[in-house]
N, C-alpha and C positions, 0 to 999 in steps of 0.2 A: 575560545568561545566568545571573546569580546567582539569579534567581527560579526558573529551571529546576532548578538544583542543589538549592535548598531544597525544591522540590516533590517531587523524587525521594527526597531523604533523609528527608522527613517522612511523606508520605502519598500514595502513587501513586494511590490510589483517587480523589483529587480530580481526576484527569484527566477523569473522566466527570461529576463534580458541578460542576466549574468548568473548562470546556473550554479556557480560555486557559492552563491549567497547563503544557501542552506547547507548544513553539514553534509558532507558526502558528495556535494555537487562537483561538476567538472567544468573546465573552461570550454567556451564555445568551440566546437569542432567544425572544420570545413566540410561542407556537404559533399557526399560522393557524387561523381559525375553520373548523370543519367544518360546512358548511351545505349545503342542497339547491341553493342558487344560487351566486352569486359567492363566491370565497374568495381569500385573499391568501397569498403565499409570499415569505419573505424569504431572499435567497440569501447566498452566502459574502462578497459585497462589501457587504452591508447594504442592498441594493436590494430594494424590495418590488414584486412584480408581482401584478396582479389577474387571476384566471382566472374565466371564466364556467362552465367545466366542465373536467374533467381533459383535458389535451391528448391528441389522438388520433393525431397524426403527429409524433413526437419524433425528432430527429436528434442523434446524439452525434458530435462532430467535434473537430478541432484536435489539437495535439500532446498527448502523454500521455493520449490517449483511452482507453487500456487501463484506467487507474485509474477513469475515469468510467464506462465500460461495466461493469466488475466491481462497482462500487458500486450503479449503477442496477438491475442484475439481481439484487440482493438482494431486490427487490420483485417478486413474481410478476406483477404488473400490467404490467411492462415488456414482456413477450413480445408482448402485444397492441397496444402503443402505439409501440414503436420501429420506425421504417421505414427508417432509414439509419444506418450507423456507419462510422467510419474504420477504418484498418488496426489489427488487434489481435494481430499476430504480431511479437514482439520478437526473434525469431531462434531460439526453441526450440519453435515450434509455435503453433497458434492454438486457444485455449480456447473461443472464441465458439461454434463449432458444438455444443459440449456444453451451452452455456447455453440455447440457443434452438433448438428442433426445426424452426423455420421460418427458420433462418439463411440458407438459400439463397434465400429470397424477399426478403431485405432488401437495399437498395441499399448497395453498398460503394464506397469511394472512398479516395484517398490522404489522409493527415493534413495535407497542405498545401493541400487543396481550399479555394478561395475562396468568397466570398458568392454569386457567380453560380451556381457548381456546386451549392451547397447549396440555393439558392432553387429550383432546378429539381426538387428532391424534394418541394416544396410542404410544408415543415414548418410546424406551428403552434407549435413550440418547438424551440430548439436549446440543448443543454446543453454547456457548455465548462468547461475548467479556468480558474480565475480569472486566471491570467497571460495568457490569450488575449484579454482584453478589447480592448486597443488593436490587436492584430494581426488580429483577426477579428470579435470581438463587436460593436464599434462600427459596423462596416460592415454587419453583418446588421441591426442595429436601425435603421440609416438607411434600409433598404429595407422596413421594417415587420415584420421577423421577431423575435419575442420571444426573449430569451436569458436563461438562468438559469446562474449561475456556481457551481461547486463548488470547494472548496480541496483537501481530503483530504490535505494535506501532513504532518499530525501526528495522533496519536490524538485530541487535543482537537478539532481541526478536523473529523476524521472523524466523531466523535459528533454534532457540530452539523450536518454535511451529511447524515447519515442522518436526523436529525429533519426537515431541510428536504425531503428526498425523501419522507418520510412525509407531510408536508403536501402536496406536489405530487400524490402518488397518492391522497390522502385515506385514508391507511392508517397512522395514528399507532400503532396496536397493533403492526404489523410493525416499525416503526422502534424502538419500545421493546424488542421482543424481540431485535432485532439488537444494540442497545446493551447490553442485559443480558448477552448472550452474551459480548461482549468484556470487559465490566466484571468478570464473574466470573473470567475467566482472568487478567486483569491483577492482580486482588486476590489470587488464589492465589499468583502469583509474588511479589508484594510481601511476603506473609506469610512465605513460606519463606526468602526471602533477607534478611529484616530482621536486622541484626546480624551477618551472615556476612562473612568476609573478601572483599574485592573484588579479584578477579584482574585483573592488567594485560592489557587486551585491545586488539587492533588490527583494525579493519575495513579491508580492503585489496581494492581492485578490480584484477583482472588483465586485461590486454588485450594483443593482439598486432597488430603492423602490420609487414608485410614480414618476418615471421619473428622480429622483435625483441619481447621482452616489456617491458611497461611496468606500473608500479604507481601507483595513486592512492588518495587518502583523501577521505572526504566532509567537507563543512563541519561545524562544531561544532553548528549548529542543525538539521541534517537528521535524518531519522528513524533513520538507522543509528546515529548517536551516541546518540540518545535510547534506542534499544533496548538498547544496551550498559549504559547507566546503569540503566534500568528492570529489567534482568535481573540486577543486582547485580554489575556489572563496572566497571572504571575505564578509560575510553577514553584511551589513552596519547597520542594525537595531539591531544587537546583543547586543550592549552596552546600549540599551535603557532600559534595566531591565524590559521588558514586561513579564507579568506572564501568567496565564492560559487563553486559548481560543484566538480566533482571536481578535485583538485589532485594533479599528478604528484609523486611522491617517489622518491628514490634508495634503492637497497638499503642504502646506508650509513646513511641516516636511519632506515630501518626497524630496522636493528640497534641504532642508538643509543637508540631508544625502549624496547628490551628488553621486548617484550610476552611474556607467558606463553602467550597463545593468539592466533593470527592467524585471523580469520574471513574466509575468502577468497571473494570474489564474482567470478563470471564470467558476463557476459551473452551472449557469443557462442558459447560451448561449455560442455558440462557441467562444473561446478566440481570434481567428484571427479577427472576426468581431469587438470585443471590441477594440483590438489594432488598427485596421484600423480607428475607430472612434476617438480614442485618438490621433493618429498621425495627424489627420485632424485638431485638435484644435491648433496645433503649439506651445503648452506650454511645450513640453517635450524635454529636452536636452539629456537625456539618451537614449540608444538604447532600444526599446521596443520589447520584444520577447514573443509571445503567448505560454503559457505552453500547450503542446499537451494533447488532450483528445480524446479517441475513444468513448467508452461508459462511461468511467470514467476518470477523470483527473489524469494524471500521477504523481501528486505531493503528493498523499495520501499514507498512510501506507497500501497499497493494493499490490497485487503481482506485479503490474506494476511499483513499485518504481524503479526497476532496469532499465526500459526503461526511466523513468524520470531522473535518475542519468546520464545515457548515453547522454540524450538530453541536460541536464544542462552542462555537460562537453564539449560537442561539441559547445554549444552556447557561453560559456565563453572562450573557447580555440579553435576557429575554425581552427587555423593553426596546432594545435597538433592532431586534429581529422579529418583532411581533407579526410582521406581515410575511415572514418566510414560511412557506408551507413545505415542510421536509418531505412529505409524501409526493408532492409534485416534483421536488428536486430528485427524488429517487427515480420516479418514472422517467424524467428527462434523461437522467444518467444512463439508464438501461436501454432506452429507446435510441438515443443519439449515438452512444458509444458502442453498444452491442447489437443494435438492431432488433431488440426483442419487441414482440407485439405487446400492446397494453394488456390484453387478456392474459398473457403469460405473466406479466409483472403483477397483475392483480391476484392471480392464483398462486404464484410460486414465490414471489419476493415480499410483497407488502405484508402478508399475514405473519411472516417471521419477525417483523419489526414492530408490531402493534404495541407490545409492552414497553419497549424502549422509547419509541417516538411519543407515546402518550404519557410517559412518566413525568412527574413534577419534581 
């Protein structure tokens, strides 16, 4: 993790020039040749697949398919080539019908679907998250179905995977445009926070079971930790040596960390509602800020991570980002990356963010 700390302290722009600068990133891969005939694509696991033409029946499956779907649909070609996708509702609604006007014609299935169920869709390519190789990918390849793996777990890996998808769809120009979009915003945050004091911040997930509240923190290598560092904050839980997966913590531990700002995540219910309830308890000394979510929370390794990074930077350094209008950033994101009309953004996206973007 020392290399991560050095990368953030020195030059965050290297995230895009050297994708392994953020945890989970990969070394720069040579671009697949763009030819009229066969071409090659190297995936997140370093496997090279040869295609005779751009696949016409692509299926997006497996756990965490939301991240894969949202990345693939950054490319307009996806609408014509995706024939089946897994479940894309994390509990706050389904964004997919806004992505694809023919969503109702696509085969839908549970994210636990096995190789036989996917084979029935007759895909000529299945795209999975890289951790699904042993659980699903190997079985698909054993019955002759090609599999391409995406990582997407960090900004560095994200940039590499976007280039990979540009190779797959034979659209490197679109891949370059997308990566420039992210790079410009990361660089702007880096420049503004350089040399600024780093507030003590805590990313905290709230959940409830049988009416009892529970809190957990992410591992130090996950994107939530990296967001705080990239936004000019100090993640107070980083020295706890927490390993894989969300780790439950007590309220006493939260208080002992003495965060100045708590960035509160809720996947099951709107985070502003949770924050309002916690504020009413009177037990919190730190400033509570609800992590925004439209259809999906912005803290995840989803395409929205750039919006999450901008929000964290503005939350931790309101004086440095007083001129940043997050609603305008949201509109730009959905217009430029997904081609949504402003009327759709105003009606379907922005109302979901009112509580979080207006929170103090």
